[in-house]
ChimeraX commands (.cxc) that place a marker at each C-alpha (Angstrom):
marker #1 position -0.13,0.12,0.00 radius 0.5
marker #1 position 1.14,3.45,-1.02 radius 0.5
marker #1 position 2.83,5.45,2.12 radius 0.5
marker #1 position 0.68,8.74,2.06 radius 0.5
marker #1 position 1.01,9.60,5.69 radius 0.5
marker #1 position 4.37,10.12,7.24 radius 0.5
marker #1 position 3.18,9.45,10.75 radius 0.5
marker #1 position 0.01,7.74,12.12 radius 0.5
marker #1 position -0.26,7.99,15.94 radius 0.5
marker #1 position -2.72,6.16,18.26 radius 0.5
marker #1 position -3.60,7.16,21.67 radius 0.5
marker #1 position -5.13,9.71,24.38 radius 0.5
marker #1 position -6.70,13.12,23.38 radius 0.5
marker #1 position -7.84,14.95,26.37 radius 0.5
marker #1 position -8.21,18.32,27.95 radius 0.5
marker #1 position -5.59,19.35,30.24 radius 0.5
marker #1 position -6.82,22.17,32.67 radius 0.5
marker #1 position -3.85,24.22,33.57 radius 0.5
marker #1 position -3.52,26.88,36.18 radius 0.5
marker #1 position -3.71,30.44,34.65 radius 0.5
marker #1 position -3.76,33.04,37.59 radius 0.5
marker #1 position -6.59,33.86,39.95 radius 0.5
marker #1 position -10.09,35.39,39.52 radius 0.5
marker #1 position -10.96,38.84,41.27 radius 0.5
marker #1 position -12.64,36.59,43.94 radius 0.5
marker #1 position -9.41,34.71,44.62 radius 0.5
marker #1 position -10.29,31.36,42.77 radius 0.5
marker #1 position -7.66,29.64,40.68 radius 0.5
marker #1 position -8.60,30.19,37.06 radius 0.5
marker #1 position -8.10,27.05,34.90 radius 0.5
marker #1 position -7.36,27.00,30.98 radius 0.5
marker #1 position -8.97,24.05,29.07 radius 0.5
marker #1 position -5.89,23.29,26.87 radius 0.5
marker #1 position -6.00,20.57,24.33 radius 0.5
marker #1 position -3.61,17.76,25.53 radius 0.5
marker #1 position -2.47,14.34,24.95 radius 0.5
marker #1 position 1.12,13.26,23.85 radius 0.5
marker #1 position 0.19,11.67,20.44 radius 0.5
marker #1 position -1.32,14.73,19.04 radius 0.5
marker #1 position 1.32,16.87,20.49 radius 0.5
marker #1 position 3.72,14.82,18.57 radius 0.5
marker #1 position 1.56,15.01,15.21 radius 0.5
marker #1 position 1.10,18.84,15.73 radius 0.5
marker #1 position 5.03,19.34,15.83 radius 0.5
marker #1 position 5.45,17.14,12.74 radius 0.5
marker #1 position 2.61,18.98,10.91 radius 0.5
marker #1 position 4.75,22.43,11.54 radius 0.5
marker #1 position 7.51,20.73,10.04 radius 0.5
marker #1 position 5.67,20.02,6.91 radius 0.5
marker #1 position 4.70,16.36,7.48 radius 0.5
marker #1 position 1.45,14.65,6.77 radius 0.5
marker #1 position -0.11,13.03,9.87 radius 0.5
marker #1 position -3.04,11.10,10.96 radius 0.5
marker #1 position -4.71,10.36,14.51 radius 0.5
marker #1 position -6.58,7.37,15.94 radius 0.5
marker #1 position -8.27,7.71,19.04 radius 0.5
marker #1 position -11.43,8.48,20.96 radius 0.5
marker #1 position -13.15,11.56,22.58 radius 0.5
marker #1 position -16.58,12.03,23.95 radius 0.5
marker #1 position -19.47,13.48,21.82 radius 0.5
marker #1 position -19.54,16.48,24.26 radius 0.5
marker #1 position -18.36,20.10,24.40 radius 0.5
marker #1 position -14.72,19.19,24.96 radius 0.5
marker #1 position -14.56,16.42,22.31 radius 0.5
marker #1 position -15.72,19.03,19.83 radius 0.5
marker #1 position -13.21,21.61,21.10 radius 0.5
marker #1 position -10.57,18.89,20.72 radius 0.5
marker #1 position -11.61,17.89,17.28 radius 0.5
marker #1 position -11.47,21.41,16.18 radius 0.5
marker #1 position -8.09,22.17,17.64 radius 0.5
marker #1 position -6.73,18.89,16.08 radius 0.5
marker #1 position -7.92,19.62,12.57 radius 0.5
marker #1 position -6.91,23.30,13.04 radius 0.5
marker #1 position -3.19,22.42,13.07 radius 0.5
marker #1 position -3.61,19.82,9.96 radius 0.5
marker #1 position -3.99,16.41,11.55 radius 0.5
marker #1 position -6.16,14.06,9.62 radius 0.5
marker #1 position -9.19,13.08,12.11 radius 0.5
marker #1 position -11.09,10.62,10.08 radius 0.5
marker #1 position -10.43,7.93,12.65 radius 0.5
marker #1 position -10.94,10.26,15.64 radius 0.5
marker #1 position -14.17,8.45,17.18 radius 0.5
marker #1 position -16.72,10.41,19.25 radius 0.5
marker #1 position -18.18,8.26,21.99 radius 0.5
marker #1 position -22.04,9.03,22.58 radius 0.5
marker #1 position -21.86,7.73,26.11 radius 0.5
marker #1 position -18.56,8.18,27.72 radius 0.5
marker #1 position -17.02,11.80,28.49 radius 0.5
marker #1 position -13.84,13.20,27.19 radius 0.5
marker #1 position -11.09,12.44,29.63 radius 0.5
marker #1 position -9.94,15.62,31.69 radius 0.5
marker #1 position -6.60,16.09,33.23 radius 0.5
marker #1 position -6.15,18.75,36.03 radius 0.5
marker #1 position -2.53,19.90,35.94 radius 0.5
marker #1 position -0.78,21.39,39.10 radius 0.5
marker #1 position 2.57,23.19,38.10 radius 0.5
marker #1 position 5.24,23.72,40.41 radius 0.5
marker #1 position 7.66,26.63,40.59 radius 0.5
marker #1 position 10.31,24.89,38.56 radius 0.5
marker #1 position 7.74,24.06,35.78 radius 0.5
marker #1 position 7.24,20.39,36.70 radius 0.5
marker #1 position 3.83,19.14,37.03 radius 0.5
marker #1 position 1.38,16.75,38.67 radius 0.5
marker #1 position -1.72,15.20,37.05 radius 0.5
marker #1 position -5.08,14.44,38.56 radius 0.5
marker #1 position -7.12,12.52,35.82 radius 0.5
marker #1 position -10.93,12.53,35.72 radius 0.5
marker #1 position -11.62,9.14,33.71 radius 0.5
marker #1 position -13.56,6.51,35.43 radius 0.5
marker #1 position -13.72,5.68,32.36 radius 0.5
marker #1 position -12.78,8.57,29.96 radius 0.5
marker #1 position -13.70,8.38,26.27 radius 0.5
marker #1 position -9.62,7.71,25.43 radius 0.5
marker #1 position -9.92,4.37,27.16 radius 0.5
marker #1 position -12.89,3.06,25.08 radius 0.5
marker #1 position -11.46,2.62,21.69 radius 0.5
marker #1 position -12.29,-0.69,20.33 radius 0.5
marker #1 position -10.16,-2.97,18.12 radius 0.5
marker #1 position -12.87,-2.85,15.21 radius 0.5
marker #1 position -12.77,1.02,15.43 radius 0.5
marker #1 position -9.09,1.20,14.39 radius 0.5
marker #1 position -8.88,2.13,10.44 radius 0.5
marker #1 position -6.18,-0.11,9.25 radius 0.5
marker #1 position -5.37,1.98,6.26 radius 0.5
marker #1 position -4.20,4.83,8.17 radius 0.5
marker #1 position -1.66,2.56,9.73 radius 0.5
marker #1 position -0.70,0.72,6.60 radius 0.5
marker #1 position -0.65,3.87,4.63 radius 0.5
marker #1 position 1.89,5.66,7.11 radius 0.5
marker #1 position 5.85,5.39,7.01 radius 0.5
marker #1 position 6.05,5.63,10.97 radius 0.5
marker #1 position 3.61,4.46,13.43 radius 0.5
marker #1 position 3.83,6.00,16.84 radius 0.5
marker #1 position 2.23,5.19,20.25 radius 0.5
marker #1 position 2.34,5.68,24.00 radius 0.5
marker #1 position 1.04,3.84,27.12 radius 0.5
marker #1 position -1.41,6.25,28.63 radius 0.5
marker #1 position -4.69,4.82,27.03 radius 0.5
marker #1 position -3.77,1.18,27.59 radius 0.5
marker #1 position -5.03,1.34,31.13 radius 0.5
marker #1 position -8.17,-0.27,29.90 radius 0.5
marker #1 position -8.44,-3.71,28.36 radius 0.5
marker #1 position -10.37,-2.63,25.31 radius 0.5
marker #1 position -8.01,0.08,24.12 radius 0.5
marker #1 position -5.05,-2.15,25.18 radius 0.5
marker #1 position -6.30,-4.64,22.61 radius 0.5
marker #1 position -7.00,-2.00,19.94 radius 0.5
marker #1 position -3.48,-0.56,20.52 radius 0.5
marker #1 position -1.71,-4.04,20.31 radius 0.5
marker #1 position -3.78,-4.91,17.19 radius 0.5
marker #1 position -2.69,-1.69,15.63 radius 0.5
marker #1 position 1.05,-2.39,16.50 radius 0.5
marker #1 position 0.75,-5.84,14.69 radius 0.5
marker #1 position -0.93,-4.07,11.53 radius 0.5
marker #1 position 2.02,-1.72,11.72 radius 0.5
marker #1 position 4.70,-4.31,11.94 radius 0.5
marker #1 position 3.02,-6.27,9.15 radius 0.5
marker #1 position 2.63,-3.18,6.98 radius 0.5
marker #1 position 6.65,-2.47,7.42 radius 0.5
marker #1 position 6.08,0.70,9.17 radius 0.5
marker #1 position 8.94,1.87,11.67 radius 0.5
marker #1 position 7.32,1.73,15.12 radius 0.5
marker #1 position 8.12,4.45,17.52 radius 0.5
marker #1 position 7.10,4.28,21.20 radius 0.5
marker #1 position 7.12,6.92,23.99 radius 0.5
marker #1 position 6.11,5.34,27.35 radius 0.5
marker #1 position 4.03,7.73,29.78 radius 0.5
marker #1 position 5.03,7.00,33.32 radius 0.5
marker #1 position 2.12,7.56,35.43 radius 0.5
marker #1 position 2.67,5.18,38.27 radius 0.5
marker #1 position 0.87,3.21,39.39 radius 0.5
marker #1 position -0.04,2.79,35.83 radius 0.5
marker #1 position 2.57,0.23,35.16 radius 0.5
marker #1 position 5.39,-1.90,33.94 radius 0.5
marker #1 position 3.95,-4.48,31.82 radius 0.5
marker #1 position 2.51,-2.13,29.12 radius 0.5
marker #1 position 5.86,-0.26,29.07 radius 0.5
marker #1 position 7.70,-3.61,28.74 radius 0.5
marker #1 position 5.33,-4.64,25.91 radius 0.5
marker #1 position 5.93,-1.39,23.95 radius 0.5
marker #1 position 9.64,-1.84,24.36 radius 0.5
marker #1 position 9.44,-5.26,22.78 radius 0.5
marker #1 position 7.47,-3.99,19.60 radius 0.5
marker #1 position 9.34,-0.63,18.72 radius 0.5
marker #1 position 12.42,0.22,16.44 radius 0.5
marker #1 position 12.62,4.01,17.86 radius 0.5
marker #1 position 12.28,4.53,21.61 radius 0.5
marker #1 position 12.00,7.96,23.27 radius 0.5
marker #1 position 12.19,7.38,26.90 radius 0.5
marker #1 position 12.96,9.89,29.89 radius 0.5
marker #1 position 15.37,9.76,32.66 radius 0.5
marker #1 position 12.85,9.08,35.42 radius 0.5
marker #1 position 11.22,6.24,33.22 radius 0.5
marker #1 position 14.51,4.46,32.88 radius 0.5
marker #1 position 14.79,4.92,36.78 radius 0.5
marker #1 position 11.39,3.40,37.13 radius 0.5
marker #1 position 12.05,0.31,35.11 radius 0.5
marker #1 position 15.56,-0.38,36.11 radius 0.5
marker #1 position 15.99,1.19,39.34 radius 0.5
marker #1 position 19.20,3.03,38.24 radius 0.5
marker #1 position 20.22,6.59,37.52 radius 0.5
marker #1 position 23.11,5.38,35.37 radius 0.5
marker #1 position 21.18,5.96,31.97 radius 0.5
marker #1 position 24.12,4.45,30.09 radius 0.5
marker #1 position 23.49,1.30,31.91 radius 0.5
marker #1 position 19.70,1.50,31.46 radius 0.5
marker #1 position 20.33,2.11,27.81 radius 0.5
marker #1 position 22.40,-1.15,27.87 radius 0.5
marker #1 position 19.90,-3.00,29.75 radius 0.5
marker #1 position 16.97,-2.05,27.15 radius 0.5
marker #1 position 19.15,-2.69,23.97 radius 0.5
marker #1 position 20.33,-6.17,25.41 radius 0.5
marker #1 position 16.76,-7.22,26.21 radius 0.5
marker #1 position 14.90,-5.61,23.50 radius 0.5
marker #1 position 17.20,-5.11,20.47 radius 0.5
marker #1 position 15.87,-1.60,19.80 radius 0.5
marker #1 position 17.61,0.18,16.96 radius 0.5
marker #1 position 17.45,3.55,18.26 radius 0.5
marker #1 position 17.21,4.59,21.88 radius 0.5
marker #1 position 16.82,8.16,22.80 radius 0.5
marker #1 position 17.03,9.26,26.47 radius 0.5
marker #1 position 15.81,12.75,27.54 radius 0.5
marker #1 position 17.37,14.16,30.65 radius 0.5
marker #1 position 15.26,17.24,31.15 radius 0.5
marker #1 position 17.29,20.42,31.09 radius 0.5
marker #1 position 20.46,18.46,30.98 radius 0.5
marker #1 position 19.83,17.58,27.46 radius 0.5
marker #1 position 19.38,14.00,25.71 radius 0.5
marker #1 position 21.45,11.00,24.60 radius 0.5
marker #1 position 21.24,8.78,21.54 radius 0.5
marker #1 position 22.15,5.15,21.49 radius 0.5
marker #1 position 22.45,3.57,17.85 radius 0.5
marker #1 position 24.61,0.41,16.88 radius 0.5
marker #1 position 28.06,1.01,18.63 radius 0.5
marker #1 position 27.38,4.91,19.06 radius 0.5
marker #1 position 26.53,6.90,22.23 radius 0.5
marker #1 position 26.08,10.61,21.51 radius 0.5
marker #1 position 24.95,13.31,24.23 radius 0.5
marker #1 position 24.05,16.76,23.41 radius 0.5
marker #1 position 23.39,19.21,26.33 radius 0.5
marker #1 position 19.98,20.97,26.76 radius 0.5
marker #1 position 19.29,24.59,26.00 radius 0.5
marker #1 position 18.57,26.08,29.39 radius 0.5
marker #1 position 15.80,28.88,29.27 radius 0.5
marker #1 position 15.43,31.63,31.53 radius 0.5
marker #1 position 11.82,32.03,30.34 radius 0.5
marker #1 position 10.66,28.22,31.16 radius 0.5
marker #1 position 7.09,28.61,32.43 radius 0.5
marker #1 position 5.97,24.87,31.99 radius 0.5
marker #1 position 7.32,21.56,30.71 radius 0.5
marker #1 position 4.29,20.42,29.15 radius 0.5
marker #1 position 4.95,18.83,25.64 radius 0.5
marker #1 position 8.57,19.23,25.84 radius 0.5
marker #1 position 9.06,15.44,25.55 radius 0.5
marker #1 position 6.45,15.35,22.71 radius 0.5
marker #1 position 8.27,18.14,20.78 radius 0.5
marker #1 position 11.63,16.24,21.41 radius 0.5
marker #1 position 9.89,12.97,20.10 radius 0.5
marker #1 position 8.42,14.69,17.04 radius 0.5
marker #1 position 11.55,16.26,16.00 radius 0.5
marker #1 position 13.47,12.90,16.43 radius 0.5
marker #1 position 10.97,11.10,14.28 radius 0.5
marker #1 position 10.98,14.03,11.61 radius 0.5
marker #1 position 14.88,13.57,11.43 radius 0.5
marker #1 position 14.30,9.72,10.66 radius 0.5
marker #1 position 11.76,10.62,7.89 radius 0.5
marker #1 position 14.36,12.83,6.32 radius 0.5
marker #1 position 17.60,10.68,6.78 radius 0.5
marker #1 position 16.32,7.27,7.21 radius 0.5
marker #1 position 17.34,4.77,10.02 radius 0.5
marker #1 position 19.98,2.88,8.01 radius 0.5
marker #1 position 23.40,4.46,8.36 radius 0.5
marker #1 position 23.26,7.19,11.06 radius 0.5
marker #1 position 26.51,8.64,11.86 radius 0.5
marker #1 position 27.69,10.31,14.99 radius 0.5
marker #1 position 27.22,13.69,13.04 radius 0.5
marker #1 position 23.59,12.68,12.33 radius 0.5
marker #1 position 22.79,11.82,15.97 radius 0.5
marker #1 position 24.42,15.20,17.02 radius 0.5
marker #1 position 22.26,16.87,14.75 radius 0.5
marker #1 position 19.06,14.90,15.59 radius 0.5
marker #1 position 19.73,15.75,19.29 radius 0.5
marker #1 position 20.45,19.37,19.05 radius 0.5
marker #1 position 17.36,20.18,16.78 radius 0.5
marker #1 position 15.17,18.06,19.05 radius 0.5
marker #1 position 16.75,19.64,22.50 radius 0.5
marker #1 position 16.20,23.11,20.95 radius 0.5
marker #1 position 12.54,22.44,19.95 radius 0.5
marker #1 position 11.61,21.15,23.22 radius 0.5
marker #1 position 13.26,24.09,25.17 radius 0.5
marker #1 position 11.35,26.38,23.12 radius 0.5
marker #1 position 8.02,24.82,23.84 radius 0.5
marker #1 position 8.77,25.24,27.66 radius 0.5
marker #1 position 8.61,29.20,27.26 radius 0.5
marker #1 position 4.78,28.54,25.95 radius 0.5
marker #1 position 1.67,27.65,27.54 radius 0.5
marker #1 position 0.12,24.37,26.39 radius 0.5
marker #1 position 1.79,22.60,23.44 radius 0.5
marker #1 position -0.82,21.32,20.57 radius 0.5
marker #1 position -1.19,24.95,19.30 radius 0.5
marker #1 position 2.02,26.60,19.91 radius 0.5
marker #1 position 4.54,24.24,18.32 radius 0.5
marker #1 position 7.64,25.98,17.03 radius 0.5
marker #1 position 8.30,26.20,13.18 radius 0.5
marker #1 position 11.47,24.97,11.68 radius 0.5
marker #1 position 12.68,28.60,11.17 radius 0.5
marker #1 position 12.24,29.44,14.70 radius 0.5
marker #1 position 14.22,26.36,15.92 radius 0.5
marker #1 position 17.18,27.05,13.51 radius 0.5
marker #1 position 17.21,30.73,14.72 radius 0.5
marker #1 position 17.12,29.57,18.35 radius 0.5
marker #1 position 20.19,27.33,17.84 radius 0.5
marker #1 position 22.20,29.94,16.02 radius 0.5
marker #1 position 21.23,32.79,18.42 radius 0.5
marker #1 position 22.41,30.47,21.50 radius 0.5
marker link #1:1,2 radius 0.2
marker link #1:2,3 radius 0.2
marker link #1:3,4 radius 0.2
marker link #1:4,5 radius 0.2
marker link #1:5,6 radius 0.2
marker link #1:6,7 radius 0.2
marker link #1:7,8 radius 0.2
marker link #1:8,9 radius 0.2
marker link #1:9,10 radius 0.2
marker link #1:10,11 radius 0.2
marker link #1:11,12 radius 0.2
marker link #1:12,13 radius 0.2
marker link #1:13,14 radius 0.2
marker link #1:14,15 radius 0.2
marker link #1:15,16 radius 0.2
marker link #1:16,17 radius 0.2
marker link #1:17,18 radius 0.2
marker link #1:18,19 radius 0.2
marker link #1:19,20 radius 0.2
marker link #1:20,21 radius 0.2
marker link #1:21,22 radius 0.2
marker link #1:22,23 radius 0.2
marker link #1:23,24 radius 0.2
marker link #1:24,25 radius 0.2
marker link #1:25,26 radius 0.2
marker link #1:26,27 radius 0.2
marker link #1:27,28 radius 0.2
marker link #1:28,29 radius 0.2
marker link #1:29,30 radius 0.2
marker link #1:30,31 radius 0.2
marker link #1:31,32 radius 0.2
marker link #1:32,33 radius 0.2
marker link #1:33,34 radius 0.2
marker link #1:34,35 radius 0.2
marker link #1:35,36 radius 0.2
marker link #1:36,37 radius 0.2
marker link #1:37,38 radius 0.2
marker link #1:38,39 radius 0.2
marker link #1:39,40 radius 0.2
marker link #1:40,41 radius 0.2
marker link #1:41,42 radius 0.2
marker link #1:42,43 radius 0.2
marker link #1:43,44 radius 0.2
marker link #1:44,45 radius 0.2
marker link #1:45,46 radius 0.2
marker link #1:46,47 radius 0.2
marker link #1:47,48 radius 0.2
marker link #1:48,49 radius 0.2
marker link #1:49,50 radius 0.2
marker link #1:50,51 radius 0.2
marker link #1:51,52 radius 0.2
marker link #1:52,53 radius 0.2
marker link #1:53,54 radius 0.2
marker link #1:54,55 radius 0.2
marker link #1:55,56 radius 0.2
marker link #1:56,57 radius 0.2
marker link #1:57,58 radius 0.2
marker link #1:58,59 radius 0.2
marker link #1:59,60 radius 0.2
marker link #1:60,61 radius 0.2
marker link #1:61,62 radius 0.2
marker link #1:62,63 radius 0.2
marker link #1:63,64 radius 0.2
marker link #1:64,65 radius 0.2
marker link #1:65,66 radius 0.2
marker link #1:66,67 radius 0.2
marker link #1:67,68 radius 0.2
marker link #1:68,69 radius 0.2
marker link #1:69,70 radius 0.2
marker link #1:70,71 radius 0.2
marker link #1:71,72 radius 0.2
marker link #1:72,73 radius 0.2
marker link #1:73,74 radius 0.2
marker link #1:74,75 radius 0.2
marker link #1:75,76 radius 0.2
marker link #1:76,77 radius 0.2
marker link #1:77,78 radius 0.2
marker link #1:78,79 radius 0.2
marker link #1:79,80 radius 0.2
marker link #1:80,81 radius 0.2
marker link #1:81,82 radius 0.2
marker link #1:82,83 radius 0.2
marker link #1:83,84 radius 0.2
marker link #1:84,85 radius 0.2
marker link #1:85,86 radius 0.2
marker link #1:86,87 radius 0.2
marker link #1:87,88 radius 0.2
marker link #1:88,89 radius 0.2
marker link #1:89,90 radius 0.2
marker link #1:90,91 radius 0.2
marker link #1:91,92 radius 0.2
marker link #1:92,93 radius 0.2
marker link #1:93,94 radius 0.2
marker link #1:94,95 radius 0.2
marker link #1:95,96 radius 0.2
marker link #1:96,97 radius 0.2
marker link #1:97,98 radius 0.2
marker link #1:98,99 radius 0.2
marker link #1:99,100 radius 0.2
marker link #1:100,101 radius 0.2
marker link #1:101,102 radius 0.2
marker link #1:102,103 radius 0.2
marker link #1:103,104 radius 0.2
marker link #1:104,105 radius 0.2
marker link #1:105,106 radius 0.2
marker link #1:106,107 radius 0.2
marker link #1:107,108 radius 0.2
marker link #1:108,109 radius 0.2
marker link #1:109,110 radius 0.2
marker link #1:110,111 radius 0.2
marker link #1:111,112 radius 0.2
marker link #1:112,113 radius 0.2
marker link #1:113,114 radius 0.2
marker link #1:114,115 radius 0.2
marker link #1:115,116 radius 0.2
marker link #1:116,117 radius 0.2
marker link #1:117,118 radius 0.2
marker link #1:118,119 radius 0.2
marker link #1:119,120 radius 0.2
marker link #1:120,121 radius 0.2
marker link #1:121,122 radius 0.2
marker link #1:122,123 radius 0.2
marker link #1:123,124 radius 0.2
marker link #1:124,125 radius 0.2
marker link #1:125,126 radius 0.2
marker link #1:126,127 radius 0.2
marker link #1:127,128 radius 0.2
marker link #1:128,129 radius 0.2
marker link #1:129,130 radius 0.2
marker link #1:130,131 radius 0.2
marker link #1:131,132 radius 0.2
marker link #1:132,133 radius 0.2
marker link #1:133,134 radius 0.2
marker link #1:134,135 radius 0.2
marker link #1:135,136 radius 0.2
marker link #1:136,137 radius 0.2
marker link #1:137,138 radius 0.2
marker link #1:138,139 radius 0.2
marker link #1:139,140 radius 0.2
marker link #1:140,141 radius 0.2
marker link #1:141,142 radius 0.2
marker link #1:142,143 radius 0.2
marker link #1:143,144 radius 0.2
marker link #1:144,145 radius 0.2
marker link #1:145,146 radius 0.2
marker link #1:146,147 radius 0.2
marker link #1:147,148 radius 0.2
marker link #1:148,149 radius 0.2
marker link #1:149,150 radius 0.2
marker link #1:150,151 radius 0.2
marker link #1:151,152 radius 0.2
marker link #1:152,153 radius 0.2
marker link #1:153,154 radius 0.2
marker link #1:154,155 radius 0.2
marker link #1:155,156 radius 0.2
marker link #1:156,157 radius 0.2
marker link #1:157,158 radius 0.2
marker link #1:158,159 radius 0.2
marker link #1:159,160 radius 0.2
marker link #1:160,161 radius 0.2
marker link #1:161,162 radius 0.2
marker link #1:162,163 radius 0.2
marker link #1:163,164 radius 0.2
marker link #1:164,165 radius 0.2
marker link #1:165,166 radius 0.2
marker link #1:166,167 radius 0.2
marker link #1:167,168 radius 0.2
marker link #1:168,169 radius 0.2
marker link #1:169,170 radius 0.2
marker link #1:170,171 radius 0.2
marker link #1:171,172 radius 0.2
marker link #1:172,173 radius 0.2
marker link #1:173,174 radius 0.2
marker link #1:174,175 radius 0.2
marker link #1:175,176 radius 0.2
marker link #1:176,177 radius 0.2
marker link #1:177,178 radius 0.2
marker link #1:178,179 radius 0.2
marker link #1:179,180 radius 0.2
marker link #1:180,181 radius 0.2
marker link #1:181,182 radius 0.2
marker link #1:182,183 radius 0.2
marker link #1:183,184 radius 0.2
marker link #1:184,185 radius 0.2
marker link #1:185,186 radius 0.2
marker link #1:186,187 radius 0.2
marker link #1:187,188 radius 0.2
marker link #1:188,189 radius 0.2
marker link #1:189,190 radius 0.2
marker link #1:190,191 radius 0.2
marker link #1:191,192 radius 0.2
marker link #1:192,193 radius 0.2
marker link #1:193,194 radius 0.2
marker link #1:194,195 radius 0.2
marker link #1:195,196 radius 0.2
marker link #1:196,197 radius 0.2
marker link #1:197,198 radius 0.2
marker link #1:198,199 radius 0.2
marker link #1:199,200 radius 0.2
marker link #1:200,201 radius 0.2
marker link #1:201,202 radius 0.2
marker link #1:202,203 radius 0.2
marker link #1:203,204 radius 0.2
marker link #1:204,205 radius 0.2
marker link #1:205,206 radius 0.2
marker link #1:206,207 radius 0.2
marker link #1:207,208 radius 0.2
marker link #1:208,209 radius 0.2
marker link #1:209,210 radius 0.2
marker link #1:210,211 radius 0.2
marker link #1:211,212 radius 0.2
marker link #1:212,213 radius 0.2
marker link #1:213,214 radius 0.2
marker link #1:214,215 radius 0.2
marker link #1:215,216 radius 0.2
marker link #1:216,217 radius 0.2
marker link #1:217,218 radius 0.2
marker link #1:218,219 radius 0.2
marker link #1:219,220 radius 0.2
marker link #1:220,221 radius 0.2
marker link #1:221,222 radius 0.2
marker link #1:222,223 radius 0.2
marker link #1:223,224 radius 0.2
marker link #1:224,225 radius 0.2
marker link #1:225,226 radius 0.2
marker link #1:226,227 radius 0.2
marker link #1:227,228 radius 0.2
marker link #1:228,229 radius 0.2
marker link #1:229,230 radius 0.2
marker link #1:230,231 radius 0.2
marker link #1:231,232 radius 0.2
marker link #1:232,233 radius 0.2
marker link #1:233,234 radius 0.2
marker link #1:234,235 radius 0.2
marker link #1:235,236 radius 0.2
marker link #1:236,237 radius 0.2
marker link #1:237,238 radius 0.2
marker link #1:238,239 radius 0.2
marker link #1:239,240 radius 0.2
marker link #1:240,241 radius 0.2
marker link #1:241,242 radius 0.2
marker link #1:242,243 radius 0.2
marker link #1:243,244 radius 0.2
marker link #1:244,245 radius 0.2
marker link #1:245,246 radius 0.2
marker link #1:246,247 radius 0.2
marker link #1:247,248 radius 0.2
marker link #1:248,249 radius 0.2
marker link #1:249,250 radius 0.2
marker link #1:250,251 radius 0.2
marker link #1:251,252 radius 0.2
marker link #1:252,253 radius 0.2
marker link #1:253,254 radius 0.2
marker link #1:254,255 radius 0.2
marker link #1:255,256 radius 0.2
marker link #1:256,257 radius 0.2
marker link #1:257,258 radius 0.2
marker link #1:258,259 radius 0.2
marker link #1:259,260 radius 0.2
marker link #1:260,261 radius 0.2
marker link #1:261,262 radius 0.2
marker link #1:262,263 radius 0.2
marker link #1:263,264 radius 0.2
marker link #1:264,265 radius 0.2
marker link #1:265,266 radius 0.2
marker link #1:266,267 radius 0.2
marker link #1:267,268 radius 0.2
marker link #1:268,269 radius 0.2
marker link #1:269,270 radius 0.2
marker link #1:270,271 radius 0.2
marker link #1:271,272 radius 0.2
marker link #1:272,273 radius 0.2
marker link #1:273,274 radius 0.2
marker link #1:274,275 radius 0.2
marker link #1:275,276 radius 0.2
marker link #1:276,277 radius 0.2
marker link #1:277,278 radius 0.2
marker link #1:278,279 radius 0.2
marker link #1:279,280 radius 0.2
marker link #1:280,281 radius 0.2
marker link #1:281,282 radius 0.2
marker link #1:282,283 radius 0.2
marker link #1:283,284 radius 0.2
marker link #1:284,285 radius 0.2
marker link #1:285,286 radius 0.2
marker link #1:286,287 radius 0.2
marker link #1:287,288 radius 0.2
marker link #1:288,289 radius 0.2
marker link #1:289,290 radius 0.2
marker link #1:290,291 radius 0.2
marker link #1:291,292 radius 0.2
marker link #1:292,293 radius 0.2
marker link #1:293,294 radius 0.2
marker link #1:294,295 radius 0.2
marker link #1:295,296 radius 0.2
marker link #1:296,297 radius 0.2
marker link #1:297,298 radius 0.2
marker link #1:298,299 radius 0.2
marker link #1:299,300 radius 0.2
marker link #1:300,301 radius 0.2
marker link #1:301,302 radius 0.2
marker link #1:302,303 radius 0.2
marker link #1:303,304 radius 0.2
marker link #1:304,305 radius 0.2
marker link #1:305,306 radius 0.2
marker link #1:306,307 radius 0.2
marker link #1:307,308 radius 0.2
marker link #1:308,309 radius 0.2
marker link #1:309,310 radius 0.2
marker link #1:310,311 radius 0.2
marker link #1:311,312 radius 0.2
marker link #1:312,313 radius 0.2
marker link #1:313,314 radius 0.2
marker link #1:314,315 radius 0.2
view
């Protein structure tokens, strides 16, 4: 089948309520931001001129409509965004700490993102993609877990590059992350997820264990403001982060990093990456991630290629 999409992603699409000041009466004001890692990744790819599609579910309610509009606005194909008549759109309330880090409270018992069924997955969107990308957050529920695993099988069979970005929300799990690790070609994982899985802050050791057990061709570890590392064949490349004085929150930084990494693979392939290639990949992805931390939300405010290039030059 012809590959008409660059990246198709499956997963959660939800509303992130983020704090945005206080009202005249002293109550916290919350802003309803479109959220969900997979669409953040796709939104960034769209900014870089790539063609993307999303597979997921929202409620047929005001928030579901808001999300559909936001996702279409940035150019993502939503033909496989299912609207659930009965279950409401998932909501996440985000508490931001002074250093920009955050805590989540989820309102989803269940939420629509967990209700996607295997038979609702449009196979053609996966077969027609060069890369299939997924996370773990939706797989907290049996039905969507089955849908995700089915989609991964379709992607494997269709010869897609499979990309995985685990979302660590303890107590949501080890088994799901391990399943994803066993299926992917590209892994984007954060330092605290490596810690959670292997009980070590020696990330080289974590990478070694991951590669030994799962034979993943390209492993990317993000280290927050310290930058990131890439492990590929016998190469280990580390690039420092771009530290911002204007950071307001870290929402979407990992997704932005992930999208720029996938974009690099779309443009250069995965076959013979050199040390120079990996440096370039990490530098660009670090810079984009740094830029997004200076903006509220993620999906609607992804940086352009020009902005990222200028930022790297000016730093």
